[in-house]
C-alpha positions in Angstrom: -225.8 5.7 102.6 -223.2 8.4 102.7 -224.5 11.6 104.2 -222.4 14.6 105.1 -223.4 17.7 107.0 -224.9 20.4 104.7 -222.1 22.9 105.7 -219.3 20.5 104.8 -217.9 19.9 101.3 -215.0 17.5 100.4 -212.8 18.3 97.4 -211.5 14.9 96.7 -207.9 15.0 95.3 -205.5 12.5 93.9 -202.6 10.9 95.7 -200.2 13.8 95.3 -202.4 16.2 97.3 -204.5 15.5 100.4 -208.2 16.1 100.2 -209.4 19.7 100.9 -212.3 19.9 103.3 -214.4 23.1 103.5 -216.8 23.9 106.3 -219.1 26.9 106.1 -220.7 28.9 108.9 -222.2 32.5 109.1 -218.7 34.1 109.1 -217.3 32.2 106.1 -215.3 29.0 105.5 -212.7 26.9 107.2 -210.4 24.9 105.0 -208.8 21.7 106.3 -205.5 20.9 104.6 -204.1 22.7 101.6 -202.6 20.0 99.4 -199.2 19.8 97.8 -197.3 22.8 96.4 -197.1 21.5 92.8 -200.9 21.4 92.8 -201.4 25.0 93.9 -203.1 26.3 90.7 -205.6 23.5 90.9 -206.1 23.9 94.6 -206.7 27.6 94.3 -209.2 27.1 91.5 -211.1 24.5 93.4 -211.2 26.5 96.6 -212.2 29.7 94.8 -215.1 28.0 93.1 -216.3 26.4 96.3 -216.1 29.7 98.2 -218.3 31.4 95.6 -217.3 34.8 96.9 -217.5 34.0 100.6 -214.5 34.7 102.8 -212.0 32.0 103.8 -211.7 32.7 107.6 -209.4 29.9 108.7 -207.0 27.2 107.5 -206.5 24.1 109.6 -204.0 21.3 109.2 -204.5 17.7 110.3 -200.6 17.4 110.2 -197.7 19.1 108.5 -196.6 16.7 105.8 -196.0 18.4 102.4 -199.1 16.9 100.8 -201.3 18.5 103.5 -199.6 21.9 104.1 -197.8 22.5 100.9 -200.3 25.1 99.8 -200.5 26.9 103.2 -198.3 29.9 102.3 -200.1 30.8 99.1 -203.6 30.2 100.7 -202.5 32.7 103.4 -201.4 35.3 100.9 -204.6 34.9 98.8 -207.1 35.0 101.7 -205.4 36.5 104.7 -206.9 33.7 106.8 -206.1 32.6 110.3 -204.0 29.4 110.4 -204.1 26.7 113.0 -201.9 23.6 113.3 -201.5 20.7 115.8 -199.5 21.8 118.8 -196.9 19.1 118.4 -196.1 20.4 114.9 -195.5 24.0 116.0 -191.8 23.5 117.0 -191.1 21.9 113.6 -192.8 24.7 111.7 -191.0 27.3 113.9 -187.6 25.7 113.1 -188.4 24.7 109.5 -185.7 22.0 109.3 -186.3 20.3 106.0 -185.1 17.0 107.2 -187.4 17.0 110.3 -190.3 18.1 108.1 -189.5 15.3 105.6 -189.0 17.8 102.8 -185.6 17.8 101.2 -185.0 14.5 103.0 -187.7 13.0 100.8 -187.3 15.2 97.7 -190.5 17.1 98.5 -191.2 20.8 98.7 -193.3 23.3 100.7 -193.0 27.0 101.1 -192.4 28.2 104.7 -195.4 29.6 106.4 -196.4 31.0 109.8 -199.4 30.0 112.0 -201.6 32.0 114.3 -202.4 29.3 116.9 -202.2 25.7 117.6 -204.6 23.1 119.1 -204.2 20.0 121.2 -206.0 16.8 122.1 -209.3 17.4 123.7 -209.6 20.9 122.4 -212.8 21.7 120.5 -212.8 23.6 117.2 -216.0 25.3 116.0 -216.1 24.7 112.2 -219.1 24.7 109.9 -221.5 25.5 112.7 -220.4 22.3 114.5 -218.2 21.4 117.4 -215.3 19.2 116.4 -213.3 17.4 119.1 -209.6 17.3 118.5 -208.3 13.7 118.8 -204.6 12.8 118.8 -203.7 10.5 115.9 -200.1 9.4 116.3 -198.7 6.7 114.0 -198.1 8.0 110.5 -197.1 11.3 112.1 -196.5 11.6 115.8 -198.3 14.9 116.1 -201.2 14.3 113.8 -204.8 15.2 114.7 -208.3 14.1 113.7 -211.5 16.0 114.1 -214.7 14.3 115.5 -218.2 15.6 115.4 -220.2 13.5 117.9 -223.4 15.2 116.8 -223.0 14.1 113.1 -220.8 11.0 113.9 -218.4 12.2 111.3 -214.6 11.8 111.6 -212.1 13.8 109.6 -209.3 11.3 109.9 -206.4 12.8 108.0 -203.9 9.9 107.3 -204.8 7.9 110.4 -207.5 5.8 108.5 -208.3 5.5 104.8 -210.9 3.2 103.3 -208.0 0.8 102.5 -205.3 1.4 105.0 -203.5 4.4 106.4 -200.5 6.6 105.8 -197.1 5.0 105.9 -195.8 4.6 109.4 -192.5 6.4 108.7 -191.6 6.9 112.4 -191.3 3.1 112.8 -188.7 3.1 110.0 -186.8 6.0 111.5 -186.3 4.7 115.0 -189.5 5.6 116.8 -190.0 2.3 118.7 -193.5 3.1 119.9 -194.9 4.0 116.4 -196.7 0.7 116.0 -198.3 0.9 119.4 -199.3 4.5 118.7 -200.9 3.5 115.4 -202.8 0.7 117.2 -204.0 3.1 119.9 -205.2 5.5 117.2 -207.1 2.8 115.4 -208.6 1.6 118.7 -209.7 5.2 119.4 -211.4 5.4 116.1 -213.1 2.0 116.6 -214.5 3.3 120.0 -216.1 6.3 118.4 -218.9 4.5 116.5 -218.4 6.8 113.5 -221.0 6.7 110.8 -218.8 8.4 108.2 -215.1 8.9 107.8 -213.5 11.7 105.6 -209.9 10.6 105.0 -207.0 12.6 103.9 -206.8 10.6 100.7 -209.5 8.8 98.9 -213.3 9.1 99.0 -215.4 9.6 102.2 -216.8 6.3 103.3 -219.3 4.7 105.6 -218.0 1.1 105.9 -215.9 2.1 108.9 -215.8 -1.4 110.6 -214.6 -3.0 107.4 -212.0 -0.3 106.9 -210.7 -0.8 110.5 -210.5 -4.5 110.0 -208.3 -4.0 106.9 -206.2 -1.4 108.8 -205.6 -3.6 111.8 -204.7 -6.5 109.4 -202.1 -4.3 107.7 -200.7 -3.1 111.0 -200.3 -6.7 112.2 -198.4 -7.6 109.0 -196.0 -4.7 109.6 -195.5 -5.6 113.2 -194.6 -9.1 112.2 -192.3 -8.1 109.4 -190.6 -4.7 109.3 -189.4 -5.4 105.7 -193.0 -5.3 104.5 -193.3 -1.8 105.8 -190.0 -0.8 104.3 -190.9 -2.2 100.9 -194.3 -0.4 101.0 -192.6 2.9 102.1 -190.1 2.7 99.3 -192.8 2.1 96.7 -194.9 5.0 98.1 -191.9 7.4 97.9 -191.1 6.5 94.3 -194.7 6.8 93.2 -195.1 10.2 94.9 -191.9 11.4 93.1 -193.3 10.2 89.8 -196.6 11.9 90.4 -194.8 15.2 90.9 -192.2 14.7 88.1 -194.6 13.0 85.7 -191.7 10.9 84.3 -188.2 9.7 85.2 -185.8 8.0 82.7 -185.3 4.5 83.9 -181.5 4.8 83.5 -181.6 7.7 86.1 -183.5 5.8 88.7 -180.4 4.4 90.6 -178.8 7.8 90.8 -182.1 9.3 91.9 -182.4 6.7 94.7 -178.9 7.5 95.9 -179.6 11.2 95.9 -182.7 11.1 98.1 -181.8 10.4 101.8 -185.2 8.8 102.7 -184.4 5.8 100.4 -181.2 5.1 102.4 -183.2 5.3 105.6 -185.7 2.9 104.3 -183.1 0.6 102.9 -181.6 0.0 106.3 -184.3 -2.6 106.7 -184.0 -4.1 103.2 -180.2 -4.1 102.8 -180.4 -4.1 99.0 -177.9 -2.7 96.7 -179.0 0.4 94.8 -179.4 -1.6 91.6 -181.4 -4.3 93.5 -183.7 -1.7 95.1 -184.3 0.0 91.7 -185.2 -3.3 90.1 -187.5 -4.3 92.9 -189.3 -1.0 92.8 -189.9 -1.0 89.0 -191.0 -4.6 88.9 -193.3 -4.4 91.9 -194.9 -1.1 90.9 -195.4 -2.3 87.3 -197.0 -5.5 88.5 -199.3 -3.5 90.7 -200.3 -1.2 87.8 -199.0 1.9 89.6 -196.3 2.8 87.0 -195.4 1.9 83.4 -192.3 2.1 81.3 -192.8 4.2 78.2 -190.0 5.0 75.8 -187.4 4.3 78.4 -189.1 6.5 81.0 -191.1 5.6 84.2 -194.5 7.2 84.3 -197.2 7.0 87.0 -200.5 5.3 86.3 -202.2 6.3 89.5 -204.1 9.6 89.7 -202.1 12.6 90.9 
């Protein structure tokens, strides 16, 4: 049976924005992850309702991808809250290079923000009246962090583990040779915790942790065996994300769109398809999976934003 600490509330989002996690103590609330910029009105409304007039004292990020930190700047303006990020992400946020942050490089957006402090592996954050151990979670993002409450046996996993998989291992596609080993080490670390409940960055909180890990290890083995499987998955994820934000894209414009977004070229290094072949593959595979549909000559998403 799923049971969360009384001071913790999960605002489950769709796949365009990460989940928002709120933890309350005597001083006010901590918010973990702020979602994607295009969802800001919804994010602000959800957070405001959950706060019920209490102050938002702190904003914390599991990692600094656009779907997790895209709302940071506006949340800061609205609540004047302290902001904390993983230490490894700090140089990237300081420099704000949109390629390194996978923003313009992937046709994604986030407003620049500042942070007040950073945290590293083995630090302890006091959130919601509980001590949360910071655990390194490289793989999907080399600098990502998870938060573990040994008292409650609850893990806030970000994109390191979902109920059915984990975030795309982009670093492996972009030349980080150790990315698969890092992902495996992160999954091994989760397995050693004995977590009762996992709160993922996307999808519902879940208690079947062993089964989720078995699925994740199976997916990782498949990617280690065949890099093209990871590349195909990554390309489909990127197009689906774009459609969730844009809501529609004329089919005739898809090849030009693919050519205009650098991340598709980086992914296609492993597939070696022509632009037309890649466009055809994406449409056919995503239609077959029920993720997109073609309506009146336009591609539209069928998954929840």
